[in-house]
BATORMI-824199 format. One record per atom (N, C-alpha, C): x, y negated, z; residue number from 1; residue in three letters; atom name. Coordinates in nm, 3 decimals, padded with zeros to 5 digits. Each point is the difference from the previous one (the first is absolute). Layout:
REM BATORMI-824199
+---------+---------+---------+-----+-----+------+
:    east :   north :      up :   n : res : atom :
+---------+---------+---------+-----+-----+------+
:       X :       Y :       Z : NUM : ALA :   CA :
...
+---------+---------+---------+-----+-----+------+
//
This chain:
REM BATORMI-824199
+---------+---------+---------+-----+-----+------+
:    east :   north :      up :   n : res : atom :
+---------+---------+---------+-----+-----+------+
: -18.937 :  17.970 :  07.031 :   1 : MET :    N :
: -00.039 :  00.084 : -00.113 :   1 : MET :   CA :
:  00.107 : -00.055 : -00.133 :   1 : MET :    C :
:  00.019 :  00.100 : -00.079 :   2 : ARG :    N :
:  00.093 : -00.035 : -00.094 :   2 : ARG :   CA :
: -00.113 :  00.003 : -00.142 :   2 : ARG :    C :
:  00.101 : -00.029 : -00.112 :   3 : TYR :    N :
: -00.053 : -00.029 : -00.143 :   3 : TYR :   CA :
: -00.076 :  00.120 : -00.028 :   3 : TYR :    C :
:  00.096 :  00.096 :  00.019 :   4 : LYS :    N :
: -00.041 :  00.097 : -00.076 :   4 : LYS :   CA :
: -00.097 :  00.127 :  00.071 :   4 : LYS :    C :
: -00.043 : -00.062 :  00.128 :   5 : ASP :    N :
: -00.131 :  00.056 :  00.033 :   5 : ASP :   CA :
: -00.129 : -00.056 :  00.006 :   5 : ASP :    C :
:  00.036 : -00.140 : -00.078 :   6 : LEU :    N :
: -00.148 : -00.048 : -00.019 :   6 : LEU :   CA :
: -00.071 :  00.093 : -00.125 :   6 : LEU :    C :
: -00.143 : -00.017 :  00.042 :   7 : THR :    N :
: -00.116 :  00.046 : -00.114 :   7 : THR :   CA :
:  00.019 : -00.083 : -00.113 :   7 : THR :    C :
: -00.060 :  00.011 : -00.132 :   8 : GLU :    N :
: -00.032 : -00.031 : -00.102 :   8 : GLU :   CA :
: -00.073 : -00.138 :  00.041 :   8 : GLU :    C :
: -00.120 : -00.015 :  00.079 :   9 : ALA :    N :
: -00.075 : -00.109 :  00.019 :   9 : ALA :   CA :
:  00.065 : -00.094 :  00.075 :   9 : ALA :    C :
:  00.122 :  00.038 :  00.100 :  10 : GLN :    N :
:  00.103 : -00.096 :  00.084 :  10 : GLN :   CA :
:  00.082 : -00.073 : -00.107 :  10 : GLN :    C :
:  00.047 :  00.101 : -00.082 :  11 : ARG :    N :
:  00.128 : -00.054 : -00.083 :  11 : ARG :   CA :
: -00.115 : -00.114 : -00.107 :  11 : ARG :    C :
: -00.129 :  00.019 : -00.037 :  12 : LEU :    N :
: -00.046 : -00.084 : -00.077 :  12 : LEU :   CA :
: -00.021 : -00.146 :  00.043 :  12 : LEU :    C :
: -00.044 :  00.054 :  00.141 :  13 : GLU :    N :
: -00.039 : -00.163 :  00.085 :  13 : GLU :   CA :
:  00.145 : -00.084 :  00.040 :  13 : GLU :    C :
:  00.106 :  00.098 :  00.013 :  14 : VAL :    N :
:  00.113 : -00.087 :  00.046 :  14 : VAL :   CA :
:  00.084 : -00.017 : -00.086 :  14 : VAL :    C :
:  00.021 :  00.053 : -00.124 :  15 : CYS :    N :
:  00.128 : -00.013 : -00.094 :  15 : CYS :   CA :
: -00.081 : -00.023 : -00.170 :  15 : CYS :    C :
:  00.100 : -00.116 : -00.069 :  16 : ASN :    N :
: -00.081 : -00.029 : -00.102 :  16 : ASN :   CA :
:  00.107 :  00.011 : -00.130 :  16 : ASN :    C :
:  00.119 :  00.074 :  00.047 :  17 : GLY :    N :
:  00.102 : -00.024 : -00.103 :  17 : GLY :   CA :
:  00.092 : -00.108 :  00.035 :  17 : GLY :    C :
:  00.076 : -00.022 : -00.116 :  18 : CYS :    N :
:  00.071 : -00.113 : -00.041 :  18 : CYS :   CA :
: -00.073 : -00.118 :  00.033 :  18 : CYS :    C :
:  00.049 : -00.107 :  00.075 :  19 : GLY :    N :
: -00.064 : -00.131 : -00.040 :  19 : GLY :   CA :
: -00.064 : -00.047 :  00.133 :  19 : GLY :    C :
: -00.002 : -00.117 :  00.017 :  20 : GLY :    N :
: -00.083 : -00.057 :  00.123 :  20 : GLY :   CA :
: -00.142 :  00.025 : -00.020 :  20 : GLY :    C :
: -00.062 :  00.065 :  00.128 :  21 : LYS :    N :
: -00.172 :  00.037 :  00.007 :  21 : LYS :   CA :
: -00.050 : -00.094 : -00.051 :  21 : LYS :    C :
: -00.115 :  00.023 : -00.092 :  22 : GLY :    N :
: -00.037 : -00.083 : -00.050 :  22 : GLY :   CA :
:  00.007 : -00.115 : -00.134 :  22 : GLY :    C :
:  00.145 :  00.038 : -00.028 :  23 : GLY :    N :
:  00.063 : -00.073 : -00.101 :  23 : GLY :   CA :
: -00.027 :  00.041 : -00.128 :  23 : GLY :    C :
: -00.023 : -00.100 : -00.077 :  24 : LEU :    N :
: -00.062 :  00.036 : -00.147 :  24 : LEU :   CA :
:  00.136 :  00.041 : -00.088 :  24 : LEU :    C :
:  00.106 : -00.007 :  00.042 :  25 : VAL :    N :
:  00.118 :  00.040 : -00.102 :  25 : VAL :   CA :
:  00.063 :  00.083 :  00.057 :  25 : VAL :    C :
:  00.041 :  00.110 : -00.060 :  26 : LYS :    N :
:  00.076 :  00.152 :  00.055 :  26 : LYS :   CA :
:  00.127 : -00.045 : -00.082 :  26 : LYS :    C :
:  00.098 :  00.028 :  00.085 :  27 : PRO :    N :
:  00.154 : -00.019 : -00.054 :  27 : PRO :   CA :
:  00.010 :  00.122 : -00.129 :  27 : PRO :    C :
:  00.083 : -00.025 : -00.075 :  28 : PRO :    N :
:  00.033 :  00.130 : -00.075 :  28 : PRO :   CA :
:  00.074 :  00.092 :  00.065 :  28 : PRO :    C :
: -00.034 :  00.087 : -00.093 :  29 : HIS :    N :
:  00.020 :  00.151 :  00.074 :  29 : HIS :   CA :
: -00.051 :  00.055 :  00.097 :  29 : HIS :    C :
: -00.128 : -00.083 :  00.072 :  30 : HIS :    N :
: -00.070 :  00.062 :  00.123 :  30 : HIS :   CA :
: -00.087 :  00.129 : -00.011 :  30 : HIS :    C :
:  00.037 :  00.088 : -00.112 :  31 : HIS :    N :
: -00.059 :  00.097 : -00.008 :  31 : HIS :   CA :
:  00.086 :  00.110 :  00.041 :  31 : HIS :    C :
:  00.135 : -00.002 : -00.068 :  32 : PHE :    N :
:  00.104 :  00.024 :  00.039 :  32 : PHE :   CA :
:  00.012 :  00.022 :  00.183 :  32 : PHE :    C :
:  00.020 : -00.087 :  00.056 :  33 : PHE :    N :
:  00.025 : -00.017 :  00.134 :  33 : PHE :   CA :
: -00.123 : -00.036 :  00.088 :  33 : PHE :    C :
: -00.099 :  00.074 : -00.068 :  34 : LYS :    N :
: -00.158 :  00.000 :  00.079 :  34 : LYS :   CA :
:  00.048 :  00.050 :  00.167 :  34 : LYS :    C :
:  00.029 :  00.126 : -00.010 :  35 : GLU :    N :
:  00.004 :  00.078 :  00.114 :  35 : GLU :   CA :
:  00.100 : -00.047 :  00.094 :  35 : GLU :    C :
:  00.102 : -00.068 : -00.011 :  36 : GLU :    N :
:  00.112 : -00.079 :  00.072 :  36 : GLU :   CA :
: -00.064 : -00.085 :  00.034 :  36 : GLU :    C :
: -00.086 : -00.112 : -00.095 :  37 : CYS :    N :
: -00.062 : -00.122 :  00.020 :  37 : CYS :   CA :
: -00.093 :  00.050 :  00.143 :  37 : CYS :    C :
: -00.114 :  00.104 : -00.016 :  38 : ASN :    N :
: -00.087 :  00.035 :  00.090 :  38 : ASN :   CA :
:  00.054 :  00.049 :  00.140 :  38 : ASN :    C :
:  00.101 :  00.071 :  00.004 :  39 : HIS :    N :
:  00.057 : -00.008 :  00.125 :  39 : HIS :   CA :
:  00.079 : -00.113 :  00.069 :  39 : HIS :    C :
:  00.026 : -00.065 : -00.090 :  40 : HIS :    N :
:  00.037 : -00.156 :  00.056 :  40 : HIS :   CA :
: -00.130 : -00.062 :  00.086 :  40 : HIS :    C :
: -00.093 : -00.009 : -00.114 :  41 : ASP :    N :
: -00.141 : -00.078 :  00.071 :  41 : ASP :   CA :
: -00.028 :  00.089 :  00.110 :  41 : ASP :    C :
: -00.014 :  00.126 :  00.027 :  42 : PHE :    N :
:  00.013 :  00.036 :  00.140 :  42 : PHE :   CA :
:  00.089 : -00.033 :  00.075 :  42 : PHE :    C :
:  00.089 : -00.027 : -00.021 :  43 : ASN :    N :
:  00.109 : -00.035 :  00.119 :  43 : ASN :   CA :
: -00.054 : -00.154 :  00.050 :  43 : ASN :    C :
: -00.028 : -00.076 : -00.117 :  44 : TYR :    N :
: -00.045 : -00.160 :  00.034 :  44 : TYR :   CA :
: -00.129 : -00.018 :  00.069 :  44 : TYR :    C :
: -00.085 :  00.116 : -00.015 :  45 : PHE :    N :
: -00.150 :  00.053 :  00.057 :  45 : PHE :   CA :
:  00.051 : -00.003 :  00.151 :  45 : PHE :    C :
:  00.079 :  00.069 :  00.032 :  46 : LEU :    N :
:  00.053 :  00.049 :  00.133 :  46 : LEU :   CA :
:  00.061 : -00.131 :  00.065 :  46 : LEU :    C :
:  00.069 : -00.059 : -00.034 :  47 : GLY :    N :
:  00.075 : -00.152 :  00.034 :  47 : GLY :   CA :
:  00.078 :  00.038 :  00.103 :  47 : GLY :    C :
: -00.026 : -00.125 :  00.104 :  48 : PHE :    N :
:  00.067 : -00.025 :  00.093 :  48 : PHE :   CA :
:  00.108 : -00.104 : -00.002 :  48 : PHE :    C :
:  00.119 :  00.035 :  00.010 :  49 : LEU :    N :
:  00.088 : -00.100 :  00.011 :  49 : LEU :   CA :
:  00.082 : -00.043 : -00.129 :  49 : LEU :    C :
:  00.075 : -00.116 : -00.029 :  50 : GLU :    N :
:  00.070 : -00.017 : -00.129 :  50 : GLU :   CA :
:  00.107 :  00.138 :  00.009 :  50 : GLU :    C :
:  00.052 :  00.003 :  00.084 :  51 : GLU :    N :
:  00.119 :  00.135 : -00.015 :  51 : GLU :   CA :
: -00.109 :  00.124 : -00.090 :  51 : GLU :    C :
: -00.087 : -00.007 :  00.007 :  52 : HIS :    N :
: -00.097 :  00.109 : -00.020 :  52 : HIS :   CA :
: -00.015 : -00.019 : -00.146 :  52 : HIS :    C :
: -00.022 : -00.135 : -00.018 :  53 : ARG :    N :
: -00.007 : -00.013 : -00.172 :  53 : ARG :   CA :
:  00.120 : -00.005 : -00.061 :  53 : ARG :    C :
:  00.108 : -00.032 :  00.036 :  54 : LYS :    N :
:  00.120 :  00.023 : -00.041 :  54 : LYS :   CA :
:  00.054 :  00.139 : -00.035 :  54 : LYS :    C :
: -00.060 :  00.079 :  00.088 :  55 : LYS :    N :
:  00.032 :  00.155 :  00.008 :  55 : LYS :   CA :
: -00.098 :  00.036 : -00.107 :  55 : LYS :    C :
: -00.132 : -00.005 : -00.008 :  56 : ALA :    N :
: -00.093 : -00.010 : -00.136 :  56 : ALA :   CA :
:  00.041 : -00.029 : -00.106 :  56 : ALA :    C :
:  00.067 : -00.086 : -00.013 :  57 : ASP :    N :
:  00.061 : -00.068 : -00.145 :  57 : ASP :   CA :
:  00.138 :  00.073 : -00.048 :  57 : ASP :    C :
:  00.083 :  00.051 :  00.085 :  58 : LYS :    N :
:  00.132 :  00.060 : -00.015 :  58 : LYS :   CA :
: -00.063 :  00.134 : -00.053 :  58 : LYS :    C :
: -00.084 :  00.053 :  00.065 :  59 : GLN :    N :
: -00.070 :  00.166 : -00.036 :  59 : GLN :   CA :
: -00.070 : -00.005 : -00.124 :  59 : GLN :    C :
: -00.048 : -00.108 : -00.037 :  60 : LEU :    N :
: -00.061 : -00.015 : -00.124 :  60 : LEU :   CA :
:  00.102 : -00.002 : -00.123 :  60 : LEU :    C :
:  00.131 : -00.107 :  00.042 :  61 : LEU :    N :
:  00.101 :  00.028 : -00.083 :  61 : LEU :   CA :
:  00.051 :  00.106 : -00.043 :  61 : LEU :    C :
:  00.037 :  00.078 :  00.131 :  62 : GLU :    N :
:  00.071 :  00.141 : -00.038 :  62 : GLU :   CA :
: -00.075 :  00.114 : -00.035 :  62 : GLU :    C :
: -00.155 : -00.008 :  00.004 :  63 : ALA :    N :
: -00.082 :  00.117 : -00.061 :  63 : ALA :   CA :
: -00.006 : -00.020 : -00.128 :  63 : ALA :    C :
: -00.017 : -00.146 : -00.058 :  64 : MET :    N :
:  00.018 : -00.024 : -00.154 :  64 : MET :   CA :
:  00.133 :  00.004 : -00.050 :  64 : MET :    C :
:  00.116 :  00.002 :  00.075 :  65 : TYR :    N :
:  00.122 :  00.049 : -00.058 :  65 : TYR :   CA :
:  00.008 :  00.132 : -00.017 :  65 : TYR :    C :
: -00.055 :  00.071 :  00.088 :  66 : LYS :    N :
: -00.002 :  00.166 :  00.017 :  66 : LYS :   CA :
: -00.069 :  00.052 : -00.135 :  66 : LYS :    C :
: -00.109 : -00.076 : -00.010 :  67 : LYS :    N :
: -00.094 :  00.040 : -00.118 :  67 : LYS :   CA :
:  00.072 : -00.006 : -00.146 :  67 : LYS :    C :
:  00.071 : -00.141 : -00.004 :  68 : VAL :    N :
:  00.077 : -00.020 : -00.099 :  68 : VAL :   CA :
:  00.114 :  00.082 : -00.050 :  68 : VAL :    C :
:  00.018 :  00.094 :  00.098 :  69 : GLN :    N :
:  00.133 :  00.042 :  00.030 :  69 : GLN :   CA :
: -00.009 :  00.163 : -00.100 :  69 : GLN :    C :
: -00.137 : -00.004 : -00.031 :  70 : THR :    N :
: -00.056 :  00.162 : -00.042 :  70 : THR :   CA :
: -00.026 : -00.022 : -00.144 :  70 : THR :    C :
:  00.009 : -00.147 : -00.054 :  71 : LEU :    N :
: -00.020 : -00.022 : -00.166 :  71 : LEU :   CA :
:  00.153 :  00.039 : -00.068 :  71 : LEU :    C :
: -00.010 :  00.009 : -00.124 :  72 : SER :    N :
:  00.113 : -00.012 : -00.090 :  72 : SER :   CA :
:  00.081 : -00.099 :  00.014 :  72 : SER :    C :
:  00.104 : -00.017 : -00.036 :  73 : TRP :    N :
:  00.109 : -00.134 : -00.004 :  73 : TRP :   CA :
: -00.051 : -00.101 : -00.046 :  73 : TRP :    C :
: -00.077 :  00.002 : -00.106 :  74 : TYR :    N :
: -00.038 : -00.112 : -00.111 :  74 : TYR :   CA :
: -00.087 : -00.096 :  00.119 :  74 : TYR :    C :
: -00.103 :  00.112 :  00.049 :  75 : ASN :    N :
: -00.159 : -00.055 :  00.075 :  75 : ASN :   CA :
:  00.017 : -00.066 :  00.150 :  75 : ASN :    C :
:  00.154 :  00.062 :  00.079 :  76 : ARG :    N :
:  00.045 : -00.046 :  00.063 :  76 : ARG :   CA :
:  00.027 : -00.150 : -00.012 :  76 : ARG :    C :
:  00.100 : -00.017 : -00.116 :  77 : LEU :    N :
:  00.037 : -00.142 : -00.009 :  77 : LEU :   CA :
: -00.109 : -00.094 : -00.011 :  77 : LEU :    C :
: -00.083 :  00.029 : -00.064 :  78 : ARG :    N :
: -00.139 : -00.072 : -00.027 :  78 : ARG :   CA :
: -00.111 : -00.023 :  00.148 :  78 : ARG :    C :
:  00.029 :  00.095 :  00.072 :  79 : TYR :    N :
: -00.080 : -00.021 :  00.131 :  79 : TYR :   CA :
:  00.074 : -00.037 :  00.133 :  79 : TYR :    C :
:  00.130 :  00.031 : -00.006 :  80 : TYR :    N :
:  00.067 : -00.044 :  00.130 :  80 : TYR :   CA :
: -00.017 : -00.142 :  00.040 :  80 : TYR :    C :
: -00.019 : -00.117 : -00.135 :  81 : PRO :    N :
: -00.001 : -00.144 :  00.057 :  81 : PRO :   CA :
: -00.127 : -00.021 :  00.039 :  81 : PRO :    C :
: -00.110 :  00.079 : -00.023 :  82 : TRP :    N :
: -00.128 : -00.019 :  00.071 :  82 : TRP :   CA :
:  00.007 :  00.036 :  00.117 :  82 : TRP :    C :
:  00.063 :  00.086 :  00.052 :  83 : CYS :    N :
: -00.017 :  00.051 :  00.135 :  83 : CYS :   CA :
:  00.043 : -00.125 :  00.085 :  83 : CYS :    C :
:  00.123 : -00.088 : -00.003 :  84 : LYS :    N :
:  00.033 : -00.074 :  00.062 :  84 : LYS :   CA :
: -00.075 : -00.153 : -00.023 :  84 : LYS :    C :
: -00.047 : -00.023 : -00.141 :  85 : LEU :    N :
: -00.110 : -00.097 :  00.009 :  85 : LEU :   CA :
: -00.146 :  00.013 :  00.078 :  85 : LEU :    C :
: -00.027 :  00.118 :  00.031 :  86 : TYR :    N :
: -00.129 :  00.021 :  00.044 :  86 : TYR :   CA :
:  00.070 : -00.013 :  00.173 :  86 : TYR :    C :
:  00.117 :  00.052 :  00.020 :  87 : TYR :    N :
:  00.008 : -00.025 :  00.130 :  87 : TYR :   CA :
:  00.028 : -00.160 :  00.022 :  87 : TYR :    C :
:  00.067 : -00.062 : -00.065 :  88 : ILE :    N :
:  00.006 : -00.135 :  00.006 :  88 : ILE :   CA :
: -00.130 : -00.081 :  00.000 :  88 : ILE :    C :
: -00.091 :  00.063 : -00.060 :  89 : GLY :    N :
: -00.181 : -00.029 :  00.003 :  89 : GLY :   CA :
: -00.037 : -00.033 :  00.147 :  89 : GLY :    C :
:  00.002 :  00.154 :  00.042 :  90 : VAL :    N :
: -00.044 :  00.022 :  00.163 :  90 : VAL :   CA :
:  00.056 : -00.057 :  00.107 :  90 : VAL :    C :
:  00.088 : -00.024 : -00.039 :  91 : ARG :    N :
:  00.102 : -00.091 :  00.102 :  91 : ARG :   CA :
: -00.028 : -00.144 : -00.026 :  91 : ARG :    C :
: -00.047 : -00.046 : -00.089 :  92 : THR :    N :
:  00.002 : -00.136 : -00.019 :  92 : THR :   CA :
: -00.175 : -00.044 :  00.014 :  92 : THR :    C :
: -00.069 :  00.084 : -00.043 :  93 : SER :    N :
: -00.145 : -00.035 :  00.015 :  93 : SER :   CA :
: -00.083 :  00.091 :  00.049 :  93 : SER :    C :
:  00.023 :  00.120 :  00.064 :  94 : GLY :    N :
: -00.041 :  00.079 :  00.078 :  94 : GLY :   CA :
: -00.061 : -00.007 :  00.132 :  94 : GLY :    C :
:  00.058 : -00.097 :  00.071 :  95 : ALA :    N :
: -00.037 : -00.055 :  00.138 :  95 : ALA :   CA :
: -00.164 :  00.008 :  00.025 :  95 : ALA :    C :
: -00.075 : -00.063 : -00.074 :  96 : LYS :    N :
: -00.104 : -00.030 : -00.001 :  96 : LYS :   CA :
: -00.096 :  00.106 :  00.004 :  96 : LYS :    C :
:  00.087 :  00.111 : -00.042 :  97 : TYR :    N :
: -00.111 :  00.141 : -00.031 :  97 : TYR :   CA :
:  00.043 :  00.066 :  00.145 :  97 : TYR :    C :
:  00.095 : -00.024 :  00.055 :  98 : PHE :    N :
:  00.022 :  00.101 :  00.122 :  98 : PHE :   CA :
: -00.080 : -00.061 :  00.106 :  98 : PHE :    C :
: -00.031 :  00.155 :  00.093 :  99 : TYR :    N :
: -00.057 : -00.073 :  00.120 :  99 : TYR :   CA :
:  00.078 : -00.007 :  00.126 :  99 : TYR :    C :
:  00.012 : -00.107 :  00.033 : 100 : TYR :    N :
:  00.077 : -00.075 :  00.111 : 100 : TYR :   CA :
: -00.085 :  00.054 :  00.139 : 100 : TYR :    C :
:  00.050 :  00.042 :  00.081 : 101 : SER :    N :
: -00.066 :  00.050 :  00.151 : 101 : SER :   CA :
:  00.096 :  00.037 :  00.055 : 101 : SER :    C :
: -00.050 : -00.015 :  00.186 : 102 : ASP :    N :
:  00.102 :  00.081 :  00.078 : 102 : ASP :   CA :
: -00.014 :  00.133 : -00.008 : 102 : ASP :    C :
: -00.074 :  00.095 : -00.082 : 103 : LYS :    N :
:  00.000 :  00.140 :  00.002 : 103 : LYS :   CA :
: -00.030 :  00.023 : -00.144 : 103 : LYS :    C :
:  00.041 :  00.134 : -00.050 : 104 : GLU :    N :
: -00.038 :  00.064 : -00.124 : 104 : GLU :   CA :
: -00.175 : -00.010 :  00.009 : 104 : GLU :    C :
: -00.057 : -00.004 : -00.101 : 105 : GLN :    N :
: -00.110 :  00.034 : -00.074 : 105 : GLN :   CA :
: -00.054 :  00.148 : -00.003 : 105 : GLN :    C :
: -00.079 :  00.034 :  00.011 : 106 : SER :    N :
: -00.038 :  00.176 :  00.005 : 106 : SER :   CA :
: -00.126 :  00.001 : -00.088 : 106 : SER :    C :
: -00.009 :  00.085 : -00.100 : 107 : ILE :    N :
: -00.147 :  00.040 : -00.059 : 107 : ILE :   CA :
: -00.103 :  00.085 :  00.109 : 107 : ILE :    C :
+---------+---------+---------+-----+-----+------+
//
């Protein structure tokens, strides 16, 4: 299954936007990057091996950069650093939210 194939109910169950599931504090600009974070949440839900987690994190970074590229030059200057900070955050603190298993999880 792919993220874009999820129903709204499935997205609500699996995805929570930016920040760890159940976390009380949301990172800055979490509304701007919500769709990219939801896709990342879905990849973490699928889980599997550490190489899949690294791929999910890299996809998040690339998706955020792509979104920021659509902005005016002065807003790009504002948002580009946040892309890298989000990436560093998921690389350093995201493992506890990733579904490690001997196969991908499914809905």
